[in-house]
C-alpha positions, 0 to 999 in steps of 0.5 A: 471490762466486758468483751465486745461483739459486733453483730451486723444485721440487715434485719433478715432471718439468716442475720437474726439467727447468727445473733441467736447463735452468738448470744448462745455461745457468748453470755450477755453477762459476760460480753456486751453486743453493738448492733450494726446496721448499714444504709446506703448512700442516695446520689441526688441533688444536695438538699434532697440528699440530706433530707433523704440521709436523715429519713433513712438514718431514723428508719434504721434507728427504729428498725434497730430498736425493733429488732432488739425487741425480737431478739429479747423476746425470742431468747427472754434475755434482758439484753441492752444493745448498743445500736448503731447505723451507718451511712455507707458500705459494710467494710466502711462501718466495721472499720469505723466501729472498730476504731471507735469501739475495738470489737473483738469479734464481728458475727455475720450471718448467711442464707442457704445451701450456698451460704458460705460460698456466696458470702465468701465471694460476694462483694460485701463480705470479700471487701470486710475480710480484706479491710479488718483484722478483727476475728469474723465468724460467719454463721449459716442460717441453719446453724444452731449452737450445741457447744464447740466439742470439735473445732477444725483448724485449716491451714499451714503449720508454718503459718500456724506457729505464731501464737498472736494470730491463734489467740482468739482461737486459744481464748475459745478452745479453753472456754468451751473445753474443745478438741482442736483438730489441726488439719495440715495438708501435705503437697509433696511426698518429699515433705520433711516430716521432722519440720512438721513435728517442730512446728507441732511443738511450736503450736502445742506450746500456744495451747497447752491446756486444750485438747489438740490432735494433727491429722495430716492429709496428702493432696495436690492441693491445700483446698481440695485437702482441707475441702475433703477432710471437712466434708468427711469429718463434721465438726461444730466450727472451722477455723481458716487463718486467712493468708489471702482472699484467693485462698478462702475464695479457692477453699469454698470454690464449687470446683473444690468440693461440691458440698463445701457448703459444709454440712451447711450448718458448720460455722465458719471463723476466720482468723487474720495472718 
């Protein structure tokens, strides 16, 4: 059975670019795709509400079909999308699809130079991060898939020594023969390096066939240390293990790094602890 990828769309160019990115990375011969659009509830009288909702549902499905044709024409691929229109909020829609279709990955686009911070601080994406345990790939508007040669994994080594949380990353690294760069921020000068060695050895066992290197950064703040490393070392993908929404928000806050829209073109993969 093929793995399933859930593609979120509002029919914008940045959403479309995220879909192009996903199709380049995960070829339709090996994956099946769900194209999902959410449309809002309208609060009015019952009879009018039913009529408007049905009209919006029909328009959403028509727009999904038009979007699928645009994607096929652009890529030259004969892709069969399963199309779904959902009345309600994004997090509700993704949870519904998760229960019904069990997708392996959710893909969404983001716009502009401040795209990643904006979308992570925005209500839709932040509620989605909290509401689902499905890996979430956020693709900036300017990103183009050119392989995943270097993947930066940013998280505490203690958090990373749990193989079940890192299976999606292990599969990605295997698929693209990626070099995995584990960035560990050390905040305390009295930090016990022996513990790091033990935890790194556990992590290495989870990635036996992958090229894996460890980079230790000294900083009073985990968020600052990661931000600086990512800024100084461009990569093809940044992976964050979500311990809490506040960790991700702090990581991408403007006060941490002016340019942590990352080189604007770096996609972000959020895994869940």
